[in-house]
C-alpha positions as YAML, in Angstrom:
chain: A
units: angstrom
residues:
- id: 1
  name: MET
  ca: [13.19, -31.04, -116.29]
- id: 2
  name: MET
  ca: [9.41, -30.23, -116.95]
- id: 3
  name: GLN
  ca: [7.57, -32.01, -119.84]
- id: 4
  name: ASP
  ca: [5.17, -30.53, -122.09]
- id: 5
  name: ALA
  ca: [1.67, -31.41, -121.56]
- id: 6
  name: GLN
  ca: [0.10, -33.89, -123.75]
- id: 7
  name: GLN
  ca: [-2.01, -32.43, -126.34]
- id: 8
  name: PRO
  ca: [-5.67, -33.55, -126.17]
- id: 9
  name: PRO
  ca: [-6.58, -35.84, -129.42]
- id: 10
  name: LYS
  ca: [-8.28, -33.78, -132.13]
- id: 11
  name: LEU
  ca: [-11.57, -34.62, -133.18]
- id: 12
  name: THR
  ca: [-10.56, -35.98, -136.52]
- id: 13
  name: ASP
  ca: [-8.03, -38.48, -134.60]
- id: 14
  name: LEU
  ca: [-10.94, -40.21, -132.49]
- id: 15
  name: PRO
  ca: [-12.51, -43.50, -134.18]
- id: 16
  name: ASP
  ca: [-15.69, -43.53, -135.63]
- id: 17
  name: LEU
  ca: [-18.25, -44.92, -133.39]
- id: 18
  name: ALA
  ca: [-19.63, -47.06, -136.15]
- id: 19
  name: GLN
  ca: [-16.20, -48.85, -136.08]
- id: 20
  name: LEU
  ca: [-16.59, -49.56, -132.34]
- id: 21
  name: ILE
  ca: [-18.10, -52.75, -130.99]
- id: 22
  name: ALA
  ca: [-19.14, -52.88, -126.99]
- id: 23
  name: CYS
  ca: [-18.36, -56.09, -125.15]
- id: 24
  name: PRO
  ca: [-21.59, -57.47, -124.06]
- id: 25
  name: GLN
  ca: [-20.62, -58.30, -120.28]
- id: 26
  name: CYS
  ca: [-18.10, -55.59, -119.01]
- id: 27
  name: ASP
  ca: [-18.79, -52.79, -122.00]
- id: 28
  name: ALA
  ca: [-15.34, -52.61, -123.11]
- id: 29
  name: LEU
  ca: [-15.00, -51.03, -126.36]
- id: 30
  name: HIS
  ca: [-13.10, -52.72, -129.43]
- id: 31
  name: PHE
  ca: [-12.39, -52.29, -133.28]
- id: 32
  name: ASP
  ca: [-15.03, -53.93, -134.97]
- id: 33
  name: ALA
  ca: [-13.60, -56.51, -137.33]
- id: 34
  name: ASP
  ca: [-14.69, -59.09, -139.87]
- id: 35
  name: VAL
  ca: [-14.31, -62.46, -137.75]
- id: 36
  name: PRO
  ca: [-14.01, -65.76, -139.94]
- id: 37
  name: THR
  ca: [-16.66, -68.39, -140.03]
- id: 38
  name: GLY
  ca: [-15.64, -70.95, -137.42]
- id: 39
  name: GLU
  ca: [-13.41, -68.25, -135.37]
- id: 40
  name: THR
  ca: [-14.20, -66.81, -132.15]
- id: 41
  name: ALA
  ca: [-13.84, -62.91, -131.30]
- id: 42
  name: ARG
  ca: [-13.37, -62.43, -127.31]
- id: 43
  name: CYS
  ca: [-13.18, -59.54, -125.18]
- id: 44
  name: ILE
  ca: [-9.80, -58.58, -124.26]
- id: 45
  name: ARG
  ca: [-10.67, -57.59, -120.62]
- id: 46
  name: CYS
  ca: [-13.05, -60.14, -119.52]
- id: 47
  name: HIS
  ca: [-12.63, -62.93, -122.21]
- id: 48
  name: ALA
  ca: [-16.34, -62.98, -122.99]
- id: 49
  name: VAL
  ca: [-17.38, -64.13, -126.35]
- id: 50
  name: ILE
  ca: [-18.43, -61.24, -128.65]
- id: 51
  name: GLU
  ca: [-18.79, -62.98, -131.87]
- id: 52
  name: ALA
  ca: [-18.57, -66.27, -133.11]
- id: 53
  name: PRO
  ca: [-20.11, -67.13, -136.52]
- id: 54
  name: ARG
  ca: [-20.49, -70.96, -137.38]
- id: 55
  name: GLN
  ca: [-21.79, -72.59, -140.44]
- id: 56
  name: LEU
  ca: [-25.28, -73.04, -140.60]
- id: 57
  name: ALA
  ca: [-25.84, -71.61, -137.28]
- id: 58
  name: MET
  ca: [-29.07, -69.81, -138.22]
- id: 59
  name: THR
  ca: [-30.64, -73.20, -139.61]
- id: 60
  name: ARG
  ca: [-29.86, -74.66, -136.25]
- id: 61
  name: ILE
  ca: [-31.39, -71.98, -134.55]
- id: 62
  name: ILE
  ca: [-34.52, -72.24, -136.59]
- id: 63
  name: MET
  ca: [-34.82, -75.79, -135.81]
- id: 64
  name: LEU
  ca: [-34.20, -75.76, -132.03]
- id: 65
  name: ALA
  ca: [-36.76, -73.09, -131.92]
- id: 66
  name: ALA
  ca: [-39.08, -75.06, -134.12]
- id: 67
  name: ALA
  ca: [-38.52, -77.97, -131.73]
- id: 68
  name: ALA
  ca: [-39.05, -75.57, -128.66]
- id: 69
  name: LEU
  ca: [-42.35, -74.83, -130.03]
- id: 70
  name: ILE
  ca: [-43.51, -78.14, -130.27]
- id: 71
  name: LEU
  ca: [-42.37, -78.99, -126.83]
- id: 72
  name: MET
  ca: [-43.97, -76.28, -125.21]
- id: 73
  name: ILE
  ca: [-47.22, -77.26, -127.00]
- id: 74
  name: ALA
  ca: [-46.61, -80.81, -125.31]
- id: 75
  name: ALA
  ca: [-46.05, -79.41, -122.09]
- id: 76
  name: ILE
  ca: [-49.25, -77.14, -122.15]
- id: 77
  name: PHE
  ca: [-51.66, -79.97, -122.86]
- id: 78
  name: PHE
  ca: [-50.12, -83.09, -121.84]
- id: 79
  name: PRO
  ca: [-50.39, -84.45, -118.12]
- id: 80
  name: PHE
  ca: [-47.71, -82.62, -116.13]
- id: 81
  name: LEU
  ca: [-48.24, -84.70, -112.82]
- id: 82
  name: GLU
  ca: [-50.20, -87.37, -111.44]
- id: 83
  name: LEU
  ca: [-51.39, -87.73, -107.92]
- id: 84
  name: HIS
  ca: [-52.25, -91.02, -106.15]
- id: 85
  name: ALA
  ca: [-53.92, -90.59, -103.01]
- id: 86
  name: ALA
  ca: [-56.52, -92.67, -100.99]
- id: 87
  name: GLY
  ca: [-57.25, -94.83, -104.32]
- id: 88
  name: ARG
  ca: [-57.95, -91.83, -106.23]
- id: 89
  name: ILE
  ca: [-55.82, -90.79, -109.25]
- id: 90
  name: GLN
  ca: [-55.96, -86.88, -110.22]
- id: 91
  name: ARG
  ca: [-54.29, -85.90, -113.53]
- id: 92
  name: SER
  ca: [-53.41, -82.38, -114.36]
- id: 93
  name: SER
  ca: [-51.76, -80.41, -116.95]
- id: 94
  name: LEU
  ca: [-50.31, -76.92, -116.85]
- id: 95
  name: LEU
  ca: [-53.51, -75.68, -118.76]
- id: 96
  name: ASP
  ca: [-55.57, -77.29, -115.99]
- id: 97
  name: THR
  ca: [-53.56, -75.67, -113.14]
- id: 98
  name: VAL
  ca: [-53.94, -72.09, -115.10]
- id: 99
  name: MET
  ca: [-57.37, -72.23, -115.54]
- id: 100
  name: ALA
  ca: [-58.32, -73.75, -111.87]
- id: 101
  name: PHE
  ca: [-56.50, -70.65, -110.06]
- id: 102
  name: SER
  ca: [-57.51, -68.11, -112.79]
- id: 103
  name: THR
  ca: [-59.85, -66.29, -110.60]
- id: 104
  name: GLY
  ca: [-59.89, -65.02, -107.26]
- id: 105
  name: MET
  ca: [-57.13, -63.52, -105.30]
- id: 106
  name: THR
  ca: [-54.68, -65.92, -107.01]
- id: 107
  name: ALA
  ca: [-55.59, -64.84, -110.73]
- id: 108
  name: PRO
  ca: [-52.85, -62.16, -111.05]
- id: 109
  name: LEU
  ca: [-50.04, -64.47, -109.88]
- id: 110
  name: THR
  ca: [-51.43, -67.50, -111.93]
- id: 111
  name: LEU
  ca: [-51.70, -65.23, -115.12]
- id: 112
  name: ALA
  ca: [-48.10, -64.04, -114.37]
- id: 113
  name: MET
  ca: [-46.98, -67.37, -114.18]
- id: 114
  name: ALA
  ca: [-48.34, -68.53, -117.27]
- id: 115
  name: ALA
  ca: [-47.02, -65.30, -119.01]
- id: 116
  name: LEU
  ca: [-43.38, -65.90, -118.00]
- id: 117
  name: ILE
  ca: [-43.33, -69.65, -118.64]
- id: 118
  name: VAL
  ca: [-45.24, -70.19, -121.51]
- id: 119
  name: VAL
  ca: [-46.39, -66.82, -123.35]
- id: 120
  name: LEU
  ca: [-43.15, -65.13, -123.49]
- id: 121
  name: PRO
  ca: [-41.10, -68.16, -124.58]
- id: 122
  name: ILE
  ca: [-43.68, -68.74, -127.62]
- id: 123
  name: ILE
  ca: [-43.24, -64.96, -128.47]
- id: 124
  name: ARG
  ca: [-39.42, -65.24, -128.40]
- id: 125
  name: PHE
  ca: [-39.38, -68.56, -130.41]
- id: 126
  name: THR
  ca: [-41.69, -67.36, -132.95]
- id: 127
  name: SER
  ca: [-39.72, -64.02, -133.23]
- id: 128
  name: LEU
  ca: [-36.24, -65.76, -133.71]
- id: 129
  name: ILE
  ca: [-37.72, -68.15, -136.54]
- id: 130
  name: TYR
  ca: [-39.52, -64.70, -138.24]
- id: 131
  name: VAL
  ca: [-36.25, -63.21, -138.09]
- id: 132
  name: MET
  ca: [-33.84, -65.88, -139.24]
- id: 133
  name: ALA
  ca: [-35.88, -67.98, -141.64]
- id: 134
  name: PRO
  ca: [-35.44, -65.52, -144.70]
- id: 135
  name: MET
  ca: [-31.79, -65.00, -143.96]
- id: 136
  name: ALA
  ca: [-31.21, -68.82, -143.56]
- id: 137
  name: PHE
  ca: [-32.60, -68.98, -147.16]
- id: 138
  name: GLY
  ca: [-30.33, -66.38, -148.41]
- id: 139
  name: TRP
  ca: [-33.29, -63.59, -148.76]
- id: 140
  name: GLN
  ca: [-33.58, -60.32, -147.29]
- id: 141
  name: PRO
  ca: [-34.55, -59.75, -143.79]
- id: 142
  name: ALA
  ca: [-38.40, -60.06, -143.34]
- id: 143
  name: ARG
  ca: [-40.22, -56.62, -142.56]
- id: 144
  name: HIS
  ca: [-39.52, -55.49, -139.21]
- id: 145
  name: ALA
  ca: [-36.84, -57.84, -138.60]
- id: 146
  name: GLU
  ca: [-34.68, -55.68, -136.55]
- id: 147
  name: SER
  ca: [-37.51, -54.81, -134.26]
- id: 148
  name: ALA
  ca: [-38.50, -58.68, -133.69]
- id: 149
  name: PHE
  ca: [-34.94, -59.27, -133.08]
- id: 150
  name: ARG
  ca: [-34.67, -56.65, -130.58]
- id: 151
  name: MET
  ca: [-38.00, -57.93, -128.86]
- id: 152
  name: ALA
  ca: [-36.82, -61.37, -128.79]
- id: 153
  name: GLU
  ca: [-33.60, -60.05, -126.99]
- id: 154
  name: ALA
  ca: [-35.61, -58.11, -124.56]
- id: 155
  name: LEU
  ca: [-37.84, -61.09, -123.38]
- id: 156
  name: ARG
  ca: [-35.01, -63.48, -123.05]
- id: 157
  name: PRO
  ca: [-34.27, -62.52, -119.34]
- id: 158
  name: TRP
  ca: [-38.23, -62.78, -118.64]
- id: 159
  name: ALA
  ca: [-38.62, -66.33, -120.32]
- id: 160
  name: MET
  ca: [-38.46, -68.64, -116.82]
- id: 161
  name: ALA
  ca: [-39.28, -72.03, -117.85]
- id: 162
  name: GLU
  ca: [-36.01, -73.34, -116.11]
- id: 163
  name: VAL
  ca: [-36.66, -71.44, -112.98]
- id: 164
  name: PHE
  ca: [-40.35, -73.17, -113.06]
- id: 165
  name: ILE
  ca: [-38.82, -76.62, -113.58]
- id: 166
  name: VAL
  ca: [-36.47, -75.75, -110.46]
- id: 167
  name: GLY
  ca: [-39.71, -74.76, -108.44]
- id: 168
  name: VAL
  ca: [-41.49, -77.68, -109.49]
- id: 169
  name: ALA
  ca: [-38.66, -79.85, -108.37]
- id: 170
  name: VAL
  ca: [-38.62, -78.26, -104.85]
- id: 171
  name: ALA
  ca: [-42.41, -78.66, -104.65]
- id: 172
  name: LEU
  ca: [-42.14, -82.49, -105.53]
- id: 173
  name: VAL
  ca: [-39.76, -83.22, -102.82]
- id: 174
  name: LYS
  ca: [-42.02, -81.30, -99.95]
- id: 175
  name: VAL
  ca: [-45.36, -83.02, -101.46]
- id: 176
  name: ALA
  ca: [-43.80, -86.65, -101.76]
- id: 177
  name: GLY
  ca: [-44.39, -87.62, -98.43]
- id: 178
  name: LEU
  ca: [-48.32, -86.40, -98.34]
- id: 179
  name: ALA
  ca: [-49.01, -88.59, -101.47]
- id: 180
  name: HIS
  ca: [-47.58, -90.76, -104.26]
- id: 181
  name: LEU
  ca: [-46.52, -88.58, -107.26]
- id: 182
  name: ALA
  ca: [-46.06, -89.76, -110.81]
- id: 183
  name: ILE
  ca: [-44.32, -87.14, -113.17]
- id: 184
  name: GLY
  ca: [-46.32, -86.92, -116.22]
- id: 185
  name: PRO
  ca: [-44.89, -86.55, -119.94]
- id: 186
  name: ALA
  ca: [-45.32, -82.59, -119.87]
- id: 187
  name: PHE
  ca: [-42.48, -82.39, -117.04]
- id: 188
  name: TRP
  ca: [-39.86, -84.31, -119.36]
- id: 189
  name: ALA
  ca: [-41.17, -81.99, -122.05]
- id: 190
  name: PHE
  ca: [-40.38, -78.69, -120.05]
- id: 191
  name: VAL
  ca: [-36.95, -80.37, -119.23]
- id: 192
  name: ALA
  ca: [-36.33, -81.16, -122.71]
- id: 193
  name: LEU
  ca: [-37.66, -77.40, -123.47]
- id: 194
  name: VAL
  ca: [-35.00, -75.96, -121.06]
- id: 195
  name: ILE
  ca: [-32.14, -78.14, -122.86]
- id: 196
  name: VAL
  ca: [-33.06, -76.90, -126.22]
- id: 197
  name: THR
  ca: [-33.39, -73.22, -125.21]
- id: 198
  name: VAL
  ca: [-29.65, -73.40, -123.69]
- id: 199
  name: LEU
  ca: [-28.53, -74.99, -126.96]
- id: 200
  name: LYS
  ca: [-30.13, -72.57, -128.99]
- id: 201
  name: ASP
  ca: [-28.66, -69.30, -126.99]
- id: 202
  name: ASN
  ca: [-25.10, -71.20, -127.20]
- id: 203
  name: PHE
  ca: [-25.70, -71.48, -131.10]
- id: 204
  name: MET
  ca: [-26.63, -68.04, -131.52]
- id: 205
  name: SER
  ca: [-24.18, -65.03, -132.22]
- id: 206
  name: ARG
  ca: [-26.14, -61.77, -131.65]
- id: 207
  name: VAL
  ca: [-23.35, -59.55, -133.02]
- id: 208
  name: THR
  ca: [-23.46, -61.95, -136.21]
- id: 209
  name: VAL
  ca: [-27.03, -61.48, -136.34]
- id: 210
  name: TRP
  ca: [-27.01, -57.96, -136.36]
- id: 211
  name: LYS
  ca: [-24.48, -57.80, -138.72]
- id: 212
  name: THR
  ca: [-26.19, -60.08, -141.33]
- id: 213
  name: LEU
  ca: [-29.62, -57.95, -140.81]
- id: 214
  name: GLU
  ca: [-27.58, -54.81, -141.63]
- id: 215
  name: GLN
  ca: [-25.97, -56.33, -144.64]
- id: 216
  name: ARG
  ca: [-28.72, -57.81, -146.25]
- id: 217
  name: ARG
  ca: [-31.17, -54.76, -145.16]
- id: 218
  name: PRO
  ca: [-32.51, -53.25, -148.58]
- id: 219
  name: SER
  ca: [-30.97, -50.35, -149.56]
...
């Protein structure tokens, strides 16, 4: 027996796009719903976290971003490594390294390194504080907060402080046999910076931030 073909859905039966939300990992569409504070909404396909609102999450993110900025300043100006060879001691900071190789053929590479491990992270941390500080106090979002948060998210893959630490660790293993090396406070500041950045990213629910920006946007 032949069955009637299924009728295509009418346009009026299709859900409103504003009621849908996409998984950040697999792009599966879900119906958007209010998630209570303390609960976690996961993707039904890949089980990735879509939304996880937490109490005082924005305050914690602001504190971690401010701590990251302080650690970044320490990592720039404090001694990064101390080299002991033939009775001589050479101390160098990250700023000294950038300035020493900022001319000649290595200038583009040095400037790119400085941008990826210093400039872009500072811009991202500052943008997050600018976006979340007013909302943490219950105020309306700052002017151009949506653009600042979008820029902070776009810069996230390009902030490579953790890659720099891995590269330095590999270089230390290779250079350790040629001279005596001592790790300066800037190195540990960078390690702490990586840990703080990971904690900040785990605390932040991007969907919750976007919803808060939309709810508190002046009409």
